[in-house]
C-alpha positions as CSV (number, residue, x, y, z in Angstrom):
1,X,-3.2,11.6,-5.9
2,X,-3.2,14.9,-4.0
3,X,-5.3,13.6,-1.2
4,X,-3.2,10.6,-0.9
5,X,0.0,12.8,-0.7
6,X,-1.5,15.2,1.9
7,X,-2.6,12.2,4.0
8,X,0.6,10.0,3.8
9,X,3.2,12.5,2.8
10,X,5.3,12.9,-0.3
11,X,7.5,9.8,0.1
12,X,7.4,6.5,-1.6
13,X,5.6,4.0,0.8
14,X,7.9,1.2,-0.2
15,X,11.5,2.9,-0.5
16,X,11.1,6.1,1.2
17,X,12.4,8.2,-1.4
18,X,11.0,11.8,-1.7
19,X,8.3,11.9,-4.6
20,X,9.1,15.4,-6.1
21,X,6.8,15.0,-9.2
22,X,9.7,15.8,-11.7
23,X,12.7,13.3,-11.1
24,X,10.6,10.8,-9.0
25,X,7.0,11.0,-9.9
26,X,4.2,9.6,-7.5
27,X,2.1,6.7,-8.8
28,X,-1.1,5.3,-7.1
29,X,-0.3,1.9,-5.5
30,X,-3.0,-0.3,-4.5
31,X,-2.2,-1.9,-1.1
32,X,-4.6,-4.9,-1.9
33,X,-4.0,-5.5,-5.6
34,X,-6.8,-5.2,-8.0
35,X,-6.1,-8.8,-9.1
36,X,-6.6,-10.0,-5.5
37,X,-10.0,-8.1,-5.5
38,X,-8.7,-4.9,-4.4
39,X,-11.0,-1.9,-5.0
40,X,-10.0,1.5,-6.3
41,X,-10.9,3.3,-3.2
42,X,-8.7,5.9,-1.8
43,X,-8.5,3.7,1.6
44,X,-6.6,1.0,-0.5
45,X,-4.5,3.5,-2.2
46,X,-0.8,4.9,-1.3
47,X,1.7,6.8,-3.0
48,X,4.7,5.0,-4.6
49,X,7.4,5.8,-7.0
50,X,7.1,4.2,-10.4
51,X,10.2,1.8,-9.8
52,X,8.6,0.3,-6.7
53,X,5.0,0.0,-8.0
54,X,6.5,-1.8,-11.2
55,X,9.0,-4.0,-9.2
56,X,6.2,-5.2,-6.7
57,X,4.0,-6.9,-9.2
58,X,1.6,-9.3,-7.5
59,X,3.5,-9.7,-4.1
60,X,1.6,-9.2,-1.0
61,X,2.3,-6.1,1.0
62,X,3.9,-8.2,3.7
63,X,6.3,-9.9,1.2
64,X,7.1,-6.6,-0.7
65,X,7.9,-5.1,2.7
66,X,10.2,-7.6,3.5
67,X,12.1,-7.5,0.1
68,X,12.3,-3.6,0.5
69,X,13.8,-4.1,4.0
70,X,16.2,-6.6,2.7
71,X,17.3,-4.3,-0.1
72,X,18.2,-1.8,2.7
73,X,15.4,0.6,1.7
74,X,13.3,2.4,4.5
75,X,9.6,1.1,3.9
76,X,6.9,3.0,5.7
77,X,5.2,-0.1,7.5
78,X,2.9,2.3,9.5
79,X,1.4,3.6,6.3
80,X,0.6,0.1,5.0
81,X,-0.8,-0.9,8.2
82,X,-3.1,2.1,8.3
83,X,-4.1,1.7,4.7
84,X,-5.1,-1.8,5.4
85,X,-7.0,-0.7,8.7
86,X,-8.8,2.1,6.7
87,X,-9.7,-0.5,4.0
88,X,-11.2,-2.8,6.5
89,X,-13.3,0.0,8.0
90,X,-14.6,1.0,4.6
91,X,-15.5,-2.6,3.6
92,X,-17.4,-2.9,7.0
93,X,-19.3,0.4,6.2
94,X,-20.0,-0.2,2.3
95,X,-20.2,-3.8,2.3
96,X,-18.9,-6.1,-0.5
97,X,-15.5,-6.7,-1.5
98,X,-15.5,-10.6,-0.7
99,X,-12.0,-11.3,-2.0
100,X,-10.5,-8.0,-0.4
101,X,-11.9,-8.5,3.0
102,X,-9.9,-11.7,3.9
103,X,-6.8,-10.7,1.9
104,X,-6.5,-7.5,4.1
105,X,-7.1,-9.3,7.2
106,X,-4.5,-11.9,6.6
107,X,-2.0,-9.1,5.7
108,X,-2.7,-7.4,9.0
109,X,-2.1,-10.7,11.1
110,X,1.2,-11.2,8.9
111,X,2.4,-7.8,9.6
112,X,1.4,-7.9,13.4
113,X,3.9,-10.9,13.7
114,X,6.6,-9.3,11.9
């Protein structure tokens, strides 16, 4: 978790709240959900508050970003895009991830349109 907080900052990627460890603890959020084949690699993980991590459920990153914006929150779209790009590069280097590869590509296309 420390590496993720250093890399992306100590803010929830979805709502923008500061992750202080006491009142708002950080959780590890998979950008490509495990149920969709997302690996537990640091390239696929971002920091999120417990509320956002739980409420997202199985929504895609693009769907949840839209919902966060609809709620008036300040989601960090740039961090999500950067995570998807890092994941694509890691998959290209390590191989495998036959389900995560097309999912990440489709999310990047969707986010490029918005």
